Backbone as numpy.savetxt, mean C-alpha at the origin, in Angstrom:
# Nx Ny Nz CAx CAy CAz Cx Cy Cz
1.16 13.94 13.84 0.98 13.45 12.73 1.52 14.90 11.83
2.09 14.61 10.64 2.53 16.29 10.25 1.21 16.84 10.00
1.30 18.39 9.61 -0.41 18.87 8.98 -0.27 18.51 7.80
-1.60 18.75 6.99 -1.78 18.17 5.94 -0.96 18.73 4.62
-0.86 20.19 4.60 0.17 20.56 3.37 1.41 20.54 4.05
1.51 19.73 4.67 3.55 19.15 4.41 3.06 18.13 3.87
2.03 17.00 4.16 2.11 15.76 3.64 1.27 15.61 1.42
0.69 16.84 1.82 1.17 16.91 0.36 1.69 17.42 -0.40
2.15 18.06 0.27 3.76 19.04 -0.86 5.19 17.70 -0.41
5.34 16.93 0.19 5.58 15.84 0.39 5.27 14.24 -1.00
4.69 14.87 -0.81 3.59 13.90 -1.68 3.77 13.97 -2.91
3.06 15.39 -3.60 3.84 15.83 -4.93 4.98 16.13 -5.12
6.03 15.94 -4.12 7.43 16.02 -4.66 8.05 14.74 -5.04
7.34 14.18 -4.21 7.64 12.40 -4.31 7.55 12.11 -5.93
6.00 12.80 -6.17 5.46 12.00 -7.29 5.82 12.61 -8.51
6.87 13.92 -8.12 7.21 15.06 -8.89 8.16 13.95 -9.51
9.14 14.14 -9.20 10.59 13.18 -9.33 10.30 12.16 -9.55
9.53 10.77 -9.30 9.36 9.76 -10.03 9.08 9.46 -10.90
7.95 10.39 -11.34 7.73 10.82 -12.78 8.62 11.42 -13.73
9.49 11.72 -13.19 11.28 12.05 -14.35 11.64 10.95 -14.98
11.08 9.64 -14.32 11.81 8.57 -14.28 11.42 7.45 -15.84
12.23 7.29 -16.75 11.12 7.02 -17.99 10.70 5.69 -17.52
10.50 4.88 -16.68 10.09 3.54 -16.90 8.83 3.48 -15.73
8.39 4.59 -15.01 7.19 4.92 -14.15 5.34 5.38 -14.66
5.07 4.14 -14.86 4.20 5.00 -15.06 3.55 5.39 -13.74
3.40 7.00 -14.07 2.61 7.82 -13.28 1.58 8.08 -12.62
0.63 7.87 -13.37 -0.49 7.33 -13.40 -1.09 6.41 -12.62
-0.48 5.69 -12.39 -0.76 3.93 -11.35 0.33 4.53 -10.70
1.18 5.12 -10.11 1.40 5.45 -8.98 1.06 6.74 -8.45
-0.09 7.55 -9.49 -0.74 8.54 -8.54 -2.20 7.87 -7.92
-1.95 6.45 -8.75 -3.83 6.99 -8.24 -3.62 5.42 -7.30
-2.23 4.97 -6.66 -1.77 4.39 -5.26 -1.57 5.11 -4.59
-0.88 5.78 -4.47 -0.99 6.76 -3.06 -1.66 7.42 -2.71
-2.85 7.59 -3.91 -4.05 8.96 -3.19 -4.95 7.29 -3.02
-4.91 5.75 -3.04 -6.26 5.17 -2.62 -5.00 4.61 -1.41
-3.88 4.65 -1.15 -3.85 4.16 -0.36 -3.16 5.35 0.78
-3.69 6.87 0.67 -3.55 7.90 1.40 -5.24 7.98 1.75
-5.92 7.74 1.36 -7.35 7.64 1.09 -7.64 6.42 2.50
-7.21 5.45 2.30 -7.62 4.84 3.68 -6.22 4.74 4.68
-5.28 5.12 4.70 -4.44 5.50 5.92 -5.04 6.67 6.84
-5.57 7.62 6.56 -5.92 8.83 6.97 -6.93 8.40 7.73
-7.70 7.92 6.98 -9.44 7.34 7.44 -9.28 6.19 9.15
-8.33 5.53 9.02 -7.66 4.32 10.15 -7.02 4.85 11.09
-7.89 5.42 12.21 -7.51 5.95 13.23 -6.84 5.81 14.42
-7.67 3.97 14.26 -6.34 3.70 15.55 -4.87 2.85 15.09
-4.35 3.56 14.58 -2.79 2.90 13.86 -1.83 3.75 14.61
-0.90 3.32 15.03 1.02 4.68 15.54 0.78 5.12 14.04
1.70 5.79 14.24 1.77 6.68 13.19 3.61 6.05 12.21
4.36 4.80 12.83 4.76 4.01 12.43 3.88 2.93 11.32
3.03 2.42 11.94 2.32 1.58 11.15 1.73 2.28 10.31
1.22 3.54 10.09 0.00 4.34 8.97 1.82 4.18 7.92
2.81 4.59 7.95 3.92 5.14 6.96 4.00 3.65 6.53
3.57 2.76 7.24 4.44 1.31 6.62 2.81 0.89 5.60
2.22 0.77 6.64 0.62 0.33 5.52 0.67 1.23 4.23
1.12 2.52 4.26 1.13 3.37 2.99 1.92 3.23 1.53
2.99 3.46 2.86 4.36 2.27 1.92 4.23 1.31 0.95
3.11 0.32 1.31 3.30 -1.08 1.30 2.01 -1.50 0.50
0.87 -0.21 0.43 -0.69 -0.25 -0.57 0.14 0.64 -1.36
1.08 1.82 -1.08 1.03 1.89 -2.62 2.09 1.46 -3.70
3.07 0.62 -3.27 3.96 -0.51 -3.74 3.12 -1.44 -4.60
1.63 -2.28 -3.80 1.44 -3.21 -3.90 0.43 -2.61 -5.10
-0.49 -1.47 -4.81 -1.23 -0.64 -5.77 -0.78 -0.70 -7.50
0.33 -0.06 -6.92 1.54 -0.22 -8.86 1.64 -1.45 -9.41
2.17 -2.32 -8.40 2.32 -3.02 -8.73 1.49 -4.06 -9.82
-0.17 -4.07 -8.87 -1.01 -4.45 -9.39 -1.99 -3.81 -10.63
-1.42 -3.04 -10.79 -1.97 -1.82 -11.66 -2.21 -2.80 -13.65
-1.02 -3.02 -13.92 -1.25 -3.63 -14.70 -2.32 -5.07 -15.16
-1.74 -5.54 -13.84 -2.77 -7.01 -13.92 -4.93 -7.04 -13.95
-4.12 -5.46 -13.27 -6.28 -5.15 -13.03 -7.20 -4.76 -14.15
-6.08 -3.50 -14.96 -6.39 -3.22 -16.38 -6.20 -4.63 -17.06
-5.79 -5.60 -17.24 -5.54 -6.56 -18.44 -7.30 -7.44 -18.28
-7.35 -7.58 -16.73 -8.08 -9.02 -17.15 -9.45 -7.59 -16.06
-9.92 -6.60 -16.09 -10.81 -5.89 -15.48 -11.70 -5.15 -17.06
-12.80 -4.16 -16.46 -13.12 -3.65 -17.39 -12.17 -2.16 -16.82
-11.94 -2.14 -15.84 -10.98 -0.89 -16.17 -10.11 -0.54 -16.81
-10.09 0.58 -17.07 -9.08 0.73 -18.72 -7.68 1.87 -18.20
-7.91 3.15 -17.26 -8.17 3.74 -16.49 -6.25 3.28 -14.83
-4.96 3.61 -16.04 -4.23 2.70 -15.01 -4.30 3.55 -13.26
-4.41 5.20 -13.20 -4.81 5.64 -11.50 -5.80 4.94 -10.86
-6.92 4.44 -11.42 -8.07 4.40 -11.65 -7.63 2.23 -10.55
-7.60 2.12 -11.19 -6.60 0.84 -11.34 -5.80 0.65 -9.78
-4.57 1.69 -10.11 -3.71 1.26 -8.43 -4.61 1.89 -7.17
-5.59 3.26 -7.36 -7.06 3.15 -5.94 -7.02 2.05 -5.94
-7.43 1.19 -6.79 -8.43 0.30 -6.28 -7.55 -0.91 -5.36
-6.37 -0.76 -6.12 -5.34 -2.45 -5.48 -5.53 -1.88 -4.59
-4.80 -0.42 -3.81 -4.20 -0.13 -3.10 -4.77 0.00 -1.85
-6.18 0.28 -2.48 -7.38 0.43 -1.60 -7.88 -1.03 -1.11
-7.82 -2.07 -1.02 -7.82 -3.28 -0.95 -6.86 -3.72 -0.63
-6.10 -4.10 -0.99 -4.64 -3.97 -0.09 -4.65 -3.72 1.44
-5.10 -2.62 1.73 -4.75 -2.58 3.07 -5.20 -3.58 3.72
-6.82 -3.58 4.13 -6.93 -4.63 5.07 -5.94 -5.87 4.77
-5.83 -6.13 3.92 -5.08 -7.41 4.14 -3.63 -7.16 5.10
-3.08 -6.31 4.15 -1.62 -5.48 5.01 -2.24 -5.33 6.39
-3.20 -4.52 6.50 -3.44 -4.63 8.57 -3.37 -5.91 9.39
-4.72 -6.72 9.12 -4.42 -8.34 9.43 -3.17 -8.70 10.01
-2.65 -9.31 8.04 -1.28 -9.19 8.49 -0.17 -8.49 9.66
-0.37 -7.41 9.97 0.75 -6.58 10.80 -0.28 -6.63 11.83
-0.80 -7.09 12.84 -2.04 -7.73 13.89 -1.04 -9.04 14.21
-1.45 -9.82 12.78 -0.93 -11.28 13.24 0.67 -11.51 13.42
1.21 -10.41 13.10 2.31 -10.42 12.58 3.61 -10.02 14.82
2.72 -8.67 14.92 2.78 -8.74 15.93 2.31 -8.64 17.32
1.30 -9.44 16.99 0.96 -10.70 18.38 1.61 -11.95 18.09
1.98 -12.71 17.19 2.72 -13.67 16.69 4.46 -14.00 17.41
4.98 -14.10 18.24 6.31 -14.68 18.08 7.20 -15.42 17.26
8.16 -15.33 17.31 9.24 -15.38 16.20 9.38 -16.95 15.66
8.72 -17.88 16.45 8.72 -19.50 16.19 7.26 -19.42 15.52
6.61 -18.78 16.43 5.13 -18.70 15.72 4.90 -19.22 14.20
5.73 -17.97 14.45 5.14 -17.53 12.31 6.48 -18.86 12.29
7.31 -18.53 11.88 8.32 -20.60 11.63 8.00 -20.77 11.12
7.06 -21.37 12.40 6.34 -23.13 12.27 4.90 -23.01 11.14
4.79 -21.91 10.93 3.91 -21.26 10.86 3.54 -21.96 8.89
5.12 -20.97 8.46 5.49 -21.04 7.42 6.38 -22.09 6.29
6.65 -23.18 7.96 7.56 -24.43 7.94 6.71 -26.16 7.18
5.28 -25.77 7.99 4.37 -26.02 7.67 3.80 -26.39 8.61
3.62 -26.09 10.00 2.04 -25.55 10.91 2.31 -27.18 12.00
3.12 -27.69 11.66 2.92 -29.17 12.23 3.49 -29.84 13.40
3.67 -30.70 13.71 4.78 -30.36 15.05 5.26 -31.47 14.81
6.87 -31.62 15.23 7.57 -32.55 14.54 7.24 -33.76 15.47
């Protein structure tokens, strides 16, 4: 696993570059990254690739759900809403990753096709 200073520098550089884009909500992105990093760094039983995948997925979900949370709850701050969405999406992501890892392709196909036998 990378050193904390390396990870912090990479996160700061990525957030700085993303905040230059006019259509990116920097507060929501920052909150989602912090929420994903908080949860992903505390889970010790994940492999490095799984940790990276969960952080990327949780950041995306947290960023995308931020407007919905601010519209439907008492939370008005985009950073807080992004962090909460990322933190609560991670257990669901981990359950899905375990299920996909333990299932065969035919099991997954049958589950989404209808689950019944022909």
